[in-house]
C-alpha positions as a Markdown table, in Angstrom:
| # | Residue | x | y | z |
|---|---|---|---|---|
| 1 | Unk | -24.9 | -13.0 | 3.9 |
| 2 | Unk | -22.1 | -11.3 | 4.6 |
| 3 | Unk | -24.0 | -9.5 | 7.8 |
| 4 | Unk | -25.6 | -12.4 | 8.5 |
| 5 | Unk | -22.2 | -14.3 | 8.6 |
| 6 | Unk | -20.7 | -11.6 | 10.6 |
| 7 | Unk | -23.7 | -11.4 | 13.2 |
| 8 | Unk | -22.8 | -15.5 | 14.0 |
| 9 | Unk | -19.3 | -14.0 | 14.3 |
| 10 | Unk | -20.2 | -11.5 | 17.3 |
| 11 | Unk | -22.6 | -14.3 | 18.9 |
| 12 | Unk | -19.9 | -17.1 | 18.7 |
| 13 | Unk | -19.0 | -19.7 | 21.7 |
| 14 | Unk | -16.1 | -20.7 | 20.3 |
| 15 | Unk | -13.6 | -21.4 | 18.1 |
| 16 | Unk | -15.1 | -23.6 | 15.6 |
| 17 | Unk | -17.7 | -20.9 | 15.1 |
| 18 | Unk | -16.0 | -18.1 | 14.0 |
| 19 | Unk | -13.8 | -20.2 | 11.8 |
| 20 | Unk | -16.8 | -20.9 | 10.0 |
| 21 | Unk | -18.4 | -16.8 | 10.5 |
| 22 | Unk | -15.3 | -16.1 | 8.8 |
| 23 | Unk | -16.4 | -18.8 | 6.0 |
| 24 | Unk | -19.1 | -17.7 | 5.5 |
| 25 | Unk | -18.7 | -13.7 | 5.1 |
| 26 | Unk | -15.2 | -14.7 | 2.1 |
| 27 | Unk | -18.8 | -16.3 | 1.0 |
| 28 | Unk | -19.9 | -13.5 | 0.6 |
| 29 | Unk | -17.4 | -11.4 | -0.2 |
| 30 | Unk | -16.3 | -13.2 | -3.3 |
| 31 | Unk | -20.5 | -13.1 | -4.4 |
| 32 | Unk | -20.1 | -9.9 | -3.6 |
| 33 | Unk | -17.0 | -8.5 | -5.4 |
| 34 | Unk | -17.5 | -9.1 | -9.0 |
| 35 | Unk | -21.1 | -8.1 | -8.9 |
| 36 | Unk | -19.6 | -4.2 | -8.1 |
| 37 | Unk | -17.1 | -5.3 | -11.3 |
| 38 | Unk | -19.6 | -6.1 | -13.9 |
| 39 | Unk | -22.1 | -3.4 | -12.8 |
| 40 | Unk | -19.0 | -0.8 | -13.1 |
| 41 | Unk | -19.5 | -2.3 | -17.1 |
| 42 | Unk | -23.3 | -2.2 | -17.4 |
| 43 | Unk | -23.0 | 1.7 | -15.8 |
| 44 | Unk | -20.1 | 3.0 | -17.7 |
| 45 | Unk | -20.3 | 1.8 | -21.1 |
| 46 | Unk | -17.5 | 4.0 | -22.7 |
| 47 | Unk | -13.9 | 4.0 | -22.2 |
| 48 | Unk | -13.3 | 7.2 | -20.4 |
| 49 | Unk | -15.6 | 7.6 | -17.3 |
| 50 | Unk | -15.2 | 4.1 | -17.2 |
| 51 | Unk | -11.2 | 4.3 | -16.1 |
| 52 | Unk | -12.2 | 7.2 | -13.9 |
| 53 | Unk | -15.1 | 4.6 | -12.3 |
| 54 | Unk | -12.4 | 1.7 | -12.1 |
| 55 | Unk | -9.6 | 4.4 | -10.7 |
| 56 | Unk | -12.1 | 5.6 | -7.6 |
| 57 | Unk | -13.4 | 2.1 | -7.7 |
| 58 | Unk | -9.6 | 1.0 | -6.8 |
| 59 | Unk | -8.6 | 3.5 | -4.8 |
| 60 | Unk | -12.3 | 2.4 | -2.2 |
| 61 | Unk | -11.5 | -0.6 | -1.8 |
| 62 | Unk | -7.8 | -0.4 | -1.3 |
| 63 | Unk | -8.9 | 2.6 | 1.0 |
| 64 | Unk | -11.1 | -0.2 | 3.0 |
| 65 | Unk | -8.9 | -2.6 | 3.4 |
| 66 | Unk | -6.6 | -0.4 | 5.6 |
| 67 | Unk | -9.3 | 0.6 | 7.5 |
| 68 | Unk | -10.1 | -2.9 | 8.3 |
| 69 | Unk | -6.7 | -3.2 | 10.9 |
| 70 | Unk | -7.4 | 0.2 | 12.0 |
| 71 | Unk | -10.5 | 0.5 | 13.2 |
| 72 | Unk | -10.1 | -3.5 | 14.4 |
| 73 | Unk | -7.3 | -3.0 | 16.0 |
| 74 | Unk | -9.4 | -0.6 | 18.4 |
| 75 | Unk | -12.6 | -2.6 | 18.2 |
| 76 | Unk | -10.4 | -5.2 | 19.7 |
| 77 | Unk | -8.5 | -3.1 | 22.3 |
| 78 | Unk | -11.3 | -1.1 | 23.2 |
| 79 | Unk | -14.4 | -3.7 | 23.3 |
| 80 | Unk | -13.0 | -7.0 | 22.1 |
| 81 | Unk | -12.9 | -9.4 | 19.6 |
| 82 | Unk | -16.8 | -9.7 | 18.8 |
| 83 | Unk | -16.5 | -6.3 | 18.4 |
| 84 | Unk | -15.3 | -6.5 | 15.1 |
| 85 | Unk | -17.9 | -8.8 | 14.2 |
| 86 | Unk | -20.7 | -6.3 | 15.1 |
| 87 | Unk | -19.7 | -3.7 | 13.5 |
| 88 | Unk | -19.8 | -5.0 | 10.0 |
| 89 | Unk | -23.6 | -5.4 | 10.3 |
| 90 | Unk | -24.8 | -1.7 | 10.6 |
| 91 | Unk | -22.5 | -1.4 | 7.8 |
| 92 | Unk | -24.4 | -4.4 | 6.0 |
| 93 | Unk | -27.4 | -2.7 | 6.3 |
| 94 | Unk | -26.9 | 0.4 | 4.9 |
| 95 | Unk | -25.3 | -0.9 | 2.2 |
| 96 | Unk | -28.4 | -3.0 | 1.5 |
| 97 | Unk | -30.2 | -0.2 | 1.1 |
| 98 | Unk | -28.5 | 2.3 | -0.6 |
| 99 | Unk | -28.6 | -0.9 | -3.2 |
| 100 | Unk | -32.1 | -1.3 | -3.1 |
| 101 | Unk | -32.1 | 2.4 | -3.8 |
| 102 | Unk | -30.2 | 3.0 | -7.0 |
| 103 | Unk | -28.3 | 0.0 | -8.4 |
| 104 | Unk | -29.1 | -1.1 | -11.0 |
| 105 | Unk | -30.3 | -4.6 | -12.6 |
| 106 | Unk | -27.9 | -6.4 | -14.7 |
| 107 | Unk | -28.0 | -10.1 | -15.6 |
| 108 | Unk | -27.1 | -12.3 | -19.2 |
| 109 | Unk | -30.1 | -12.5 | -20.6 |
| 110 | Unk | -29.7 | -16.4 | -21.4 |
| 111 | Unk | -27.8 | -17.7 | -19.1 |
| 112 | Unk | -25.7 | -21.6 | -19.6 |
| 113 | Unk | -25.5 | -24.2 | -16.7 |
| 114 | Unk | -23.7 | -23.5 | -14.0 |
| 115 | Unk | -20.2 | -25.5 | -14.5 |
| 116 | Unk | -20.3 | -26.5 | -11.0 |
| 117 | Unk | -17.6 | -29.1 | -12.0 |
| 118 | Unk | -15.3 | -26.7 | -12.4 |
| 119 | Unk | -15.6 | -24.7 | -9.4 |
| 120 | Unk | -15.1 | -27.6 | -7.5 |
| 121 | Unk | -11.8 | -27.6 | -9.5 |
| 122 | Unk | -10.7 | -24.5 | -8.8 |
| 123 | Unk | -11.5 | -24.9 | -5.4 |
| 124 | Unk | -10.0 | -28.3 | -4.7 |
| 125 | Unk | -6.7 | -27.3 | -6.5 |
| 126 | Unk | -5.9 | -24.6 | -5.0 |
| 127 | Unk | -7.5 | -25.3 | -1.4 |
| 128 | Unk | -4.2 | -28.0 | -1.6 |
| 129 | Unk | -2.0 | -26.2 | -2.9 |
| 130 | Unk | -1.8 | -23.1 | -0.4 |
| 131 | Unk | -2.0 | -26.0 | 2.5 |
| 132 | Unk | 0.9 | -28.0 | 0.6 |
| 133 | Unk | 2.6 | -24.6 | 0.7 |
| 134 | Unk | 1.7 | -23.6 | 4.0 |
| 135 | Unk | 1.9 | -26.4 | 6.2 |
| 136 | Unk | 5.6 | -27.2 | 4.2 |
| 137 | Unk | 7.5 | -25.1 | 6.3 |
| 138 | Unk | 5.6 | -27.4 | 9.7 |
| 139 | Unk | 5.8 | -30.9 | 8.2 |
| 140 | Unk | 9.1 | -30.6 | 6.2 |
| 141 | Unk | 8.6 | -30.0 | 2.4 |
| 142 | Unk | 9.6 | -34.6 | 2.1 |
| 143 | Unk | 6.5 | -35.0 | 3.5 |
| 144 | Unk | 4.2 | -37.7 | 2.2 |
| 145 | Unk | 0.8 | -35.4 | 2.4 |
| 146 | Unk | 2.6 | -32.6 | 1.5 |
| 147 | Unk | 3.6 | -34.6 | -1.6 |
| 148 | Unk | -0.2 | -35.8 | -1.5 |
| 149 | Unk | -0.7 | -32.0 | -2.1 |
| 150 | Unk | 0.6 | -30.8 | -4.4 |
| 151 | Unk | -0.3 | -34.2 | -6.6 |
| 152 | Unk | -3.4 | -33.1 | -5.3 |
| 153 | Unk | -3.5 | -29.4 | -6.5 |
| 154 | Unk | -1.6 | -30.6 | -10.5 |
| 155 | Unk | -4.3 | -33.1 | -11.0 |
| 156 | Unk | -7.1 | -30.6 | -10.0 |
| 157 | Unk | -5.9 | -28.1 | -12.3 |
| 158 | Unk | -5.1 | -30.7 | -15.3 |
| 159 | Unk | -8.6 | -31.8 | -14.9 |
| 160 | Unk | -10.0 | -27.7 | -15.0 |
| 161 | Unk | -7.6 | -27.2 | -18.3 |
| 162 | Unk | -9.3 | -30.0 | -20.2 |
| 163 | Unk | -12.4 | -29.4 | -18.9 |
| 164 | Unk | -12.9 | -26.3 | -20.0 |
| 165 | Unk | -11.8 | -26.8 | -23.6 |
| 166 | Unk | -16.0 | -29.0 | -23.0 |
| 167 | Unk | -18.2 | -27.3 | -21.1 |
| 168 | Unk | -21.1 | -25.2 | -22.6 |
| 169 | Unk | -20.6 | -22.3 | -19.9 |
| 170 | Unk | -16.8 | -22.9 | -18.6 |
| 171 | Unk | -16.4 | -20.9 | -15.3 |
| 172 | Unk | -12.9 | -19.7 | -17.9 |
| 173 | Unk | -14.0 | -19.5 | -20.7 |
| 174 | Unk | -10.7 | -20.6 | -22.9 |
| 175 | Unk | -11.6 | -17.6 | -26.2 |
| 176 | Unk | -11.5 | -14.9 | -23.9 |
| 177 | Unk | -7.8 | -15.9 | -23.0 |
| 178 | Unk | -7.0 | -15.5 | -26.5 |
| 179 | Unk | -7.0 | -12.1 | -26.7 |
| 180 | Unk | -3.7 | -10.7 | -25.7 |
| 181 | Unk | -4.8 | -8.1 | -23.6 |
| 182 | Unk | -7.2 | -9.6 | -21.6 |
| 183 | Unk | -4.4 | -12.6 | -20.7 |
| 184 | Unk | -1.6 | -9.8 | -20.0 |
| 185 | Unk | -3.5 | -7.5 | -17.6 |
| 186 | Unk | -5.1 | -10.9 | -15.5 |
| 187 | Unk | -1.8 | -11.8 | -15.6 |
| 188 | Unk | 0.0 | -8.4 | -14.3 |
| 189 | Unk | -2.6 | -8.4 | -12.0 |
| 190 | Unk | -2.5 | -12.0 | -10.2 |
| 191 | Unk | 1.7 | -11.4 | -9.8 |
| 192 | Unk | 0.7 | -7.4 | -8.4 |
| 193 | Unk | -1.3 | -8.7 | -6.2 |
| 194 | Unk | 0.5 | -11.8 | -5.1 |
| 195 | Unk | 3.1 | -8.8 | -3.6 |
| 196 | Unk | 0.6 | -7.2 | -2.8 |
| 197 | Unk | -1.4 | -9.3 | 0.0 |
| 198 | Unk | 2.0 | -10.6 | 1.1 |
| 199 | Unk | 3.8 | -8.0 | 1.9 |
| 200 | Unk | 0.5 | -6.4 | 4.5 |
| 201 | Unk | 1.6 | -9.7 | 6.0 |
| 202 | Unk | 4.9 | -8.9 | 6.4 |
| 203 | Unk | 4.7 | -5.3 | 7.5 |
| 204 | Unk | 1.8 | -6.5 | 10.0 |
| 205 | Unk | 4.5 | -8.8 | 11.0 |
| 206 | Unk | 7.3 | -6.7 | 11.2 |
| 207 | Unk | 4.9 | -3.7 | 13.1 |
| 208 | Unk | 3.7 | -6.3 | 15.6 |
| 209 | Unk | 7.0 | -8.6 | 16.7 |
| 210 | Unk | 9.6 | -6.3 | 15.8 |
| 211 | Unk | 8.8 | -2.6 | 17.0 |
| 212 | Unk | 6.4 | -4.5 | 19.6 |
| 213 | Unk | 3.2 | -2.6 | 18.6 |
| 214 | Unk | -0.5 | -3.2 | 19.5 |
| 215 | Unk | -3.1 | -3.9 | 16.7 |
| 216 | Unk | -4.3 | -0.3 | 17.0 |
| 217 | Unk | -0.8 | 0.7 | 16.5 |
| 218 | Unk | 0.0 | -1.2 | 13.9 |
| 219 | Unk | -3.2 | -0.2 | 11.4 |
| 220 | Unk | -2.2 | 3.7 | 12.2 |
| 221 | Unk | 1.3 | 3.1 | 10.8 |
| 222 | Unk | -0.3 | 1.8 | 7.9 |
| 223 | Unk | -2.3 | 4.8 | 6.9 |
| 224 | Unk | 0.3 | 6.1 | 5.0 |
| 225 | Unk | -0.7 | 3.8 | 2.3 |
| 226 | Unk | -3.8 | 5.2 | 2.3 |
| 227 | Unk | -2.3 | 8.0 | 0.9 |
| 228 | Unk | -0.1 | 6.4 | -1.4 |
| 229 | Unk | -2.8 | 4.6 | -2.7 |
| 230 | Unk | -5.2 | 7.9 | -3.4 |
| 231 | Unk | -2.0 | 9.6 | -5.2 |
| 232 | Unk | -1.7 | 6.6 | -7.4 |
| 233 | Unk | -5.2 | 7.0 | -7.9 |
| 234 | Unk | -5.0 | 10.4 | -9.7 |
| 235 | Unk | -2.3 | 9.3 | -11.5 |
| 236 | Unk | -3.8 | 6.9 | -13.3 |
| 237 | Unk | -6.6 | 9.1 | -14.5 |
| 238 | Unk | -3.7 | 11.3 | -16.2 |
| 239 | Unk | -1.2 | 8.7 | -17.4 |
| 240 | Unk | -3.2 | 6.0 | -18.7 |
| 241 | Unk | -6.0 | 7.9 | -21.2 |
| 242 | Unk | -2.7 | 9.5 | -23.1 |
| 243 | Unk | -0.2 | 6.3 | -23.0 |
| 244 | Unk | -2.4 | 3.6 | -22.6 |
| 245 | Unk | -1.8 | 0.9 | -20.7 |
| 246 | Unk | 0.9 | -0.3 | -21.4 |
| 247 | Unk | 3.4 | 2.5 | -19.5 |
| 248 | Unk | 1.0 | 2.7 | -16.2 |
| 249 | Unk | 1.4 | -1.0 | -15.4 |
| 250 | Unk | 4.6 | -2.1 | -15.8 |
| 251 | Unk | 5.6 | 1.8 | -14.3 |
| 252 | Unk | 3.4 | 1.1 | -11.8 |
| 253 | Unk | 4.8 | -2.7 | -10.7 |
| 254 | Unk | 8.9 | -1.2 | -11.2 |
| 255 | Unk | 7.6 | 0.7 | -8.3 |
| 256 | Unk | 5.8 | -1.6 | -6.2 |
| 257 | Unk | 9.2 | -4.1 | -6.7 |
| 258 | Unk | 12.0 | -0.9 | -5.7 |
| 259 | Unk | 9.4 | -0.6 | -2.3 |
| 260 | Unk | 10.2 | -3.7 | -1.4 |
| 261 | Unk | 13.9 | -3.0 | -1.6 |
| 262 | Unk | 12.7 | -1.0 | 1.6 |
| 263 | Unk | 11.8 | -4.4 | 3.7 |
| 264 | Unk | 14.9 | -6.6 | 2.2 |
| 265 | Unk | 17.5 | -3.8 | 3.1 |
| 266 | Unk | 16.5 | -3.0 | 6.4 |
| 267 | Unk | 18.6 | -3.6 | 8.5 |
| 268 | Unk | 17.9 | -4.8 | 12.3 |
| 269 | Unk | 16.2 | -1.9 | 14.8 |
| 270 | Unk | 15.7 | 0.1 | 12.1 |
| 271 | Unk | 12.9 | 1.5 | 12.7 |
| 272 | Unk | 9.2 | 2.4 | 10.9 |
| 273 | Unk | 11.5 | 4.1 | 8.2 |
| 274 | Unk | 11.4 | 1.2 | 6.2 |
| 275 | Unk | 7.9 | 0.4 | 6.4 |
| 276 | Unk | 6.8 | 3.3 | 5.9 |
| 277 | Unk | 9.8 | 3.5 | 2.9 |
| 278 | Unk | 7.4 | 1.0 | 1.7 |
| 279 | Unk | 4.0 | 1.9 | 1.7 |
| 280 | Unk | 4.7 | 5.7 | -0.6 |
| 281 | Unk | 6.7 | 3.8 | -2.8 |
| 282 | Unk | 4.3 | 0.5 | -3.1 |
| 283 | Unk | 1.3 | 1.8 | -2.2 |
| 284 | Unk | 1.5 | 4.7 | -5.4 |
| 285 | Unk | 2.5 | 1.9 | -8.1 |
| 286 | Unk | -0.2 | -0.4 | -6.9 |
| 287 | Unk | -2.5 | 1.5 | -7.7 |
| 288 | Unk | -1.3 | 3.5 | -10.7 |
| 289 | Unk | -0.8 | 0.1 | -12.7 |
| 290 | Unk | -4.2 | -1.6 | -11.0 |
| 291 | Unk | -6.1 | 0.8 | -12.7 |
| 292 | Unk | -5.8 | 0.3 | -16.1 |
| 293 | Unk | -5.0 | -3.5 | -15.5 |
| 294 | Unk | -8.6 | -3.7 | -14.3 |
| 295 | Unk | -9.5 | -1.5 | -17.1 |
| 296 | Unk | -8.1 | -3.6 | -19.4 |
| 297 | Unk | -9.5 | -6.7 | -17.8 |
| 298 | Unk | -13.0 | -5.1 | -18.0 |
| 299 | Unk | -12.7 | -3.4 | -21.7 |
| 300 | Unk | -11.7 | -7.1 | -23.2 |
| 301 | Unk | -15.5 | -8.3 | -22.1 |
| 302 | Unk | -18.4 | -7.8 | -24.5 |
| 303 | Unk | -21.2 | -6.1 | -22.3 |
| 304 | Unk | -23.7 | -9.5 | -21.9 |
| 305 | Unk | -20.7 | -11.1 | -20.0 |
| 306 | Unk | -19.3 | -8.5 | -17.7 |
| 307 | Unk | -19.5 | -10.6 | -14.8 |
| 308 | Unk | -17.8 | -13.3 | -16.5 |
| 309 | Unk | -14.7 | -11.2 | -17.2 |
| 310 | Unk | -15.5 | -9.5 | -13.3 |
| 311 | Unk | -15.6 | -12.1 | -12.0 |
| 312 | Unk | -12.2 | -13.6 | -13.8 |
| 313 | Unk | -10.2 | -10.4 | -12.5 |
| 314 | Unk | -12.2 | -10.9 | -8.9 |
| 315 | Unk | -10.3 | -14.8 | -9.6 |
| 316 | Unk | -7.3 | -14.1 | -10.0 |
| 317 | Unk | -6.5 | -10.5 | -8.0 |
| 318 | Unk | -7.9 | -13.1 | -5.0 |
| 319 | Unk | -5.9 | -16.3 | -6.1 |
| 320 | Unk | -2.7 | -14.3 | -6.1 |
| 321 | Unk | -3.2 | -12.9 | -3.0 |
| 322 | Unk | -4.4 | -15.9 | -1.5 |
| 323 | Unk | -0.3 | -17.6 | -3.2 |
| 324 | Unk | 1.1 | -14.4 | -1.6 |
| 325 | Unk | 0.0 | -15.0 | 1.6 |
| 326 | Unk | 1.4 | -18.2 | 1.3 |
| 327 | Unk | 4.5 | -17.9 | -0.7 |
| 328 | Unk | 5.9 | -15.2 | 1.1 |
| 329 | Unk | 4.5 | -16.2 | 4.4 |
| 330 | Unk | 6.7 | -20.5 | 3.9 |
| 331 | Unk | 10.1 | -18.6 | 3.2 |
| 332 | Unk | 9.4 | -16.0 | 5.7 |
| 333 | Unk | 9.0 | -18.9 | 8.6 |
| 334 | Unk | 11.6 | -21.2 | 6.3 |
| 335 | Unk | 14.2 | -18.8 | 6.6 |
| 336 | Unk | 13.7 | -18.0 | 10.2 |
| 337 | Unk | 13.9 | -21.2 | 11.3 |
| 338 | Unk | 16.6 | -21.8 | 9.3 |
| 339 | Unk | 18.8 | -19.1 | 10.1 |
| 340 | Unk | 18.1 | -20.4 | 14.1 |
| 341 | Unk | 19.3 | -18.5 | 16.9 |
| 342 | Unk | 22.5 | -18.8 | 17.5 |
| 343 | Unk | 23.6 | -21.9 | 20.1 |
| 344 | Unk | 26.1 | -22.2 | 22.8 |
| 345 | Unk | 26.8 | -19.2 | 25.5 |
| 346 | Unk | 25.3 | -16.3 | 25.9 |
| 347 | Unk | 27.4 | -13.4 | 25.3 |
| 348 | Unk | 28.3 | -12.1 | 28.0 |
| 349 | Unk | 28.5 | -8.8 | 27.9 |
| 350 | Unk | 24.8 | -8.7 | 27.2 |
| 351 | Unk | 24.0 | -6.2 | 29.7 |
| 352 | Unk | 19.7 | -6.7 | 29.8 |
| 353 | Unk | 21.2 | -10.4 | 30.7 |
| 354 | Unk | 19.9 | -14.0 | 28.6 |
| 355 | Unk | 16.5 | -12.9 | 27.8 |
| 356 | Unk | 17.6 | -9.7 | 25.8 |
| 357 | Unk | 19.9 | -11.8 | 24.3 |
| 358 | Unk | 17.3 | -14.3 | 22.7 |
| 359 | Unk | 15.6 | -11.6 | 21.7 |
| 360 | Unk | 18.5 | -9.7 | 19.4 |
| 361 | Unk | 18.3 | -13.3 | 17.7 |
| 362 | Unk | 14.8 | -13.5 | 17.6 |
| 363 | Unk | 15.2 | -10.1 | 15.8 |
| 364 | Unk | 18.1 | -10.8 | 13.3 |
| 365 | Unk | 16.4 | -14.3 | 12.2 |
| 366 | Unk | 13.2 | -12.5 | 11.9 |
| 367 | Unk | 14.6 | -9.7 | 9.5 |
| 368 | Unk | 16.7 | -13.0 | 8.0 |
| 369 | Unk | 13.4 | -14.1 | 6.2 |
| 370 | Unk | 11.4 | -11.2 | 5.8 |
| 371 | Unk | 14.6 | -10.2 | 3.5 |
| 372 | Unk | 13.9 | -13.4 | 1.6 |
| 373 | Unk | 10.8 | -12.9 | 1.7 |
| 374 | Unk | 10.9 | -9.5 | 0.6 |
| 375 | Unk | 13.0 | -10.4 | -2.4 |
| 376 | Unk | 10.6 | -12.6 | -3.6 |
| 377 | Unk | 8.4 | -10.5 | -4.2 |
| 378 | Unk | 10.3 | -7.5 | -5.5 |
| 379 | Unk | 10.6 | -10.4 | -7.7 |
| 380 | Unk | 6.7 | -11.2 | -8.4 |
| 381 | Unk | 6.5 | -7.6 | -9.1 |
| 382 | Unk | 8.9 | -7.5 | -11.3 |
| 383 | Unk | 7.9 | -10.4 | -13.7 |
| 384 | Unk | 3.8 | -8.5 | -13.6 |
| 385 | Unk | 6.5 | -5.6 | -15.0 |
| 386 | Unk | 8.2 | -7.5 | -17.8 |
| 387 | Unk | 4.1 | -9.5 | -19.0 |
| 388 | Unk | 2.8 | -5.4 | -18.9 |
| 389 | Unk | 5.5 | -4.4 | -21.5 |
| 390 | Unk | 5.7 | -7.2 | -23.6 |
| 391 | Unk | 1.8 | -7.9 | -24.2 |
| 392 | Unk | -0.1 | -5.1 | -22.8 |
| 393 | Unk | -0.6 | -2.5 | -25.9 |
| 394 | Unk | 1.1 | 0.4 | -26.4 |
| 395 | Unk | -1.9 | 2.5 | -26.1 |
| 396 | Unk | -5.5 | 1.1 | -25.1 |
| 397 | Unk | -6.8 | -0.9 | -27.6 |
| 398 | Unk | -11.0 | -1.4 | -28.9 |
| 399 | Unk | -13.2 | -1.9 | -25.9 |
| 400 | Unk | -16.6 | -4.2 | -26.0 |
| 401 | Unk | -20.0 | -1.9 | -25.3 |
| 402 | Unk | -22.2 | -2.8 | -23.2 |
| 403 | Unk | -24.3 | -4.1 | -25.6 |
| 404 | Unk | -25.6 | -7.4 | -26.6 |
| 405 | Unk | -22.4 | -7.6 | -29.1 |
| 406 | Unk | -20.6 | -10.3 | -28.9 |
| 407 | Unk | -17.2 | -10.7 | -28.6 |
| 408 | Unk | -15.4 | -13.1 | -31.7 |
| 409 | Unk | -14.2 | -16.5 | -30.4 |
| 410 | Unk | -18.1 | -15.9 | -28.0 |
| 411 | Unk | -20.3 | -17.0 | -30.2 |
| 412 | Unk | -21.4 | -20.2 | -28.7 |
| 413 | Unk | -21.3 | -19.8 | -25.1 |
| 414 | Unk | -24.8 | -18.7 | -22.7 |
| 415 | Unk | -23.5 | -18.4 | -20.0 |
């Protein structure tokens, strides 16, 4: 699906076709990501090798996310935007060949009926919520359409909670959330991806609008984050087996919050330094926390339900990331607009004339919005640290094998 949609995007002749292609690519990715997590659980049933596999997966996923802007920026600058779609096709072909050769099959022995109503409720609720958050600063928070969007989201989520308790194979099995370790890890991951996805959005805007870098230059200046991710993955492998999940997750999220301090305290015309400081500190902390938190989620789910646990893990990460981009982007836009451009006559001492004065004013108001969004992201990261410190066990608890055993409270489920 990803490869076909990517080829369609490369052949697109209008904006609408590009949007449809990107939507189809997203659907393919949504099917792909949970499968990789469930395969890790099946192939590595023992906690120690699984922990290493999760750390490697987290690092490689982060590396891929960073390689995208770098490679995409270079392709767009030198070959045009279509190249950004076509580059995916050979990658998909190689992945298909490798999957058929080396990836084992894994499926639930007795799958239950698909939870179509649950899927619809999640899609409707999240779509309405994200749209309302993004459009709020544009339309105004008192606009009837914004109120209707939030109301629709609330109704959809209320229906979801009620429906999941009755469905024989729920999309979000309530018994899983009775596990304290599982719930704490899921909550920490949601807050963490809220902060990280939102921060990449903010960083990209900062590098391009304030430092005036091209897309390729912006991608290259995000590469230090890759080194920090690798160091964080290595540190998590050393700390988590000895000290459990609580310490690396809580410490990692405190580091993520500290990294946002570089952006929240950056003065106008501060250059690349704040972005570099954020990448090194927050990148290290993010993977230090992400690997053990993901292992906590996968380890709390019995082997035959690995797909469900992996899907929930991916869902909360994607939801957290989408809300992070929407909320932090809205905060940036709202505070940028609220700060405004100073009115009245321009300062006569401006050496470069009116254009320079307006540019300086725009830069100041952008930084005002960046500071507000960064403080909000830091608060989200600290919330994740608090959740981990209070709810995650000090030492890693027992994990479920990859066999057919069922977890308590899941006997009646046949998903």
